[in-house]
N, C-alpha and C positions, 0 to 999 in steps of 0.2 A: 503493499499499500504505499502511496506519496498522498501526504497532506500539502494544502496549499492554503494561503489567504491573501487578502488585501492587506495593506500597510496597517491600519488599525484594527484588524481581525473581526471586522462586523461581517465580513463574508469570508467564510472558510468552506473548505470541501476535502474530499477524499478521491483518489484514483486507485482502482483496483485493476490486476490483472496485467494490462499493458497499454501503454501509449504508442504514437507514432515518434520517431526522432524528431528533433526540432527542426524548424524552417525558419530562416531569417527572411522577413517579408520588408521591402522597400516599397510597397505601394503608396499612391497618396493618402489613403483613408490611415494606415498604419503611421504614417508620418505626422499627421493632422492630431491623432488620438494620443500617440505614445512618442513622438519626437523623430530622431532621424531614422530609425526602424524598429521593427518588432521582432520578437523571437516567439514563436507557437509550436506547440505540441498539440495534438489532437487524440482524441479517446472515444469509444462509442458510449452513448449514454448510458448504457447498462453497466460500463465500468467506471461511472462518476456518478458522486453523491454530495450534494450540498449538506453541509453540516449547521452552519451558521448563514442567515440570508437575510438579516434585518434591515441592511442598507443596500442590497442589491437592486439596482435599476438596470433597465434595458433601452438601448437608443437603437431605432432602427435607422441604420446608416445606408442603406441602400433598398432597393425594392425587395432583394432577396435575403438580405442578411442583417442581423442585431448584434450590437455588442454590450456586453454586460459589464458593468462597472459599479463601484462603491460609491454612494454620493456623499459619504461621510468624508474618505480622506481623498477620493478621487482616482484610486487606483483603477487601470484599464485591466479587466481579468479575462474576459472570454469573448468569441465570437461565434455565431451559430447561424445557421439556416432558420428562416422564418417559418416556411412549411416542410413538413415530411423530415423534420430533423432526426438523424439517427446518430449524429456524433456531436461533439463540442471541441473548439478549439480553445487552449488554455494558455494563457501567458507563463512562458517559462520562469520569468522574473518572479512568479507569484509562489513558486513551488520550493518546498524544503529539500529539494533532491536536485542535482544536476541531470540533464538529459541531452545526451550528444547531440549534435548538430549536423544534419546531413546535407542542406543546400541552401540557395537564395533562391526568391521569387521576386518577379517585378524588378528586376537587376537593373534595367534601363532607366528606371526613375530614381535610382540611388543618387543622392545630392552631395555628398562630401566625398573627398579623396581618401578618407579612412578605409583601409583595407582589412576586412573581416574575413578569415578563412578562405584564404585565397584559393586553397585547393579544392573547394566546395564547388559542387554542381550550380550552374547559374542559369535561370530560366528568365526570359524577357516577360512573360505574363506568369500566369498562374501554372503549376506543374500538371493539372489536370488530374489529380490523384496517383502520379508517378512515384511520390514520396510515401504514400499510406502504406505500401508494403515494407517499409524499412521501421520495425516495430522495436520497442525498447520493452523488455518483459520484466516486470517488477517482481522483486524478489522480497 
């Protein structure tokens, strides 16, 4: 099991079994909600449990996706499909365990000259699920 939370711990959760390895996203939405880039893992909803959600709020960031955040401390925590969600993407910064990183998405939108993981796979747009088979088994 991996535990995670927002900065003030008003939103807390647990992940069971497995997650996808982390992906660094440079899309405009991640830049605006998190800064220069974001790092997310993903797990099936059946492997995920909110244990504290008193300050969790959802923002519909696009037609198809919503982003979960803590309204008390401002931590950006999740993003998820609005319809027919079977999984949830989780900010790796909110986790109490390190998840290894497998690649970059929306790399052409990268703003700085900062080099992060220069040997990682780089995609101009979404990886269209390519990274979903790279699993991190929770022990």
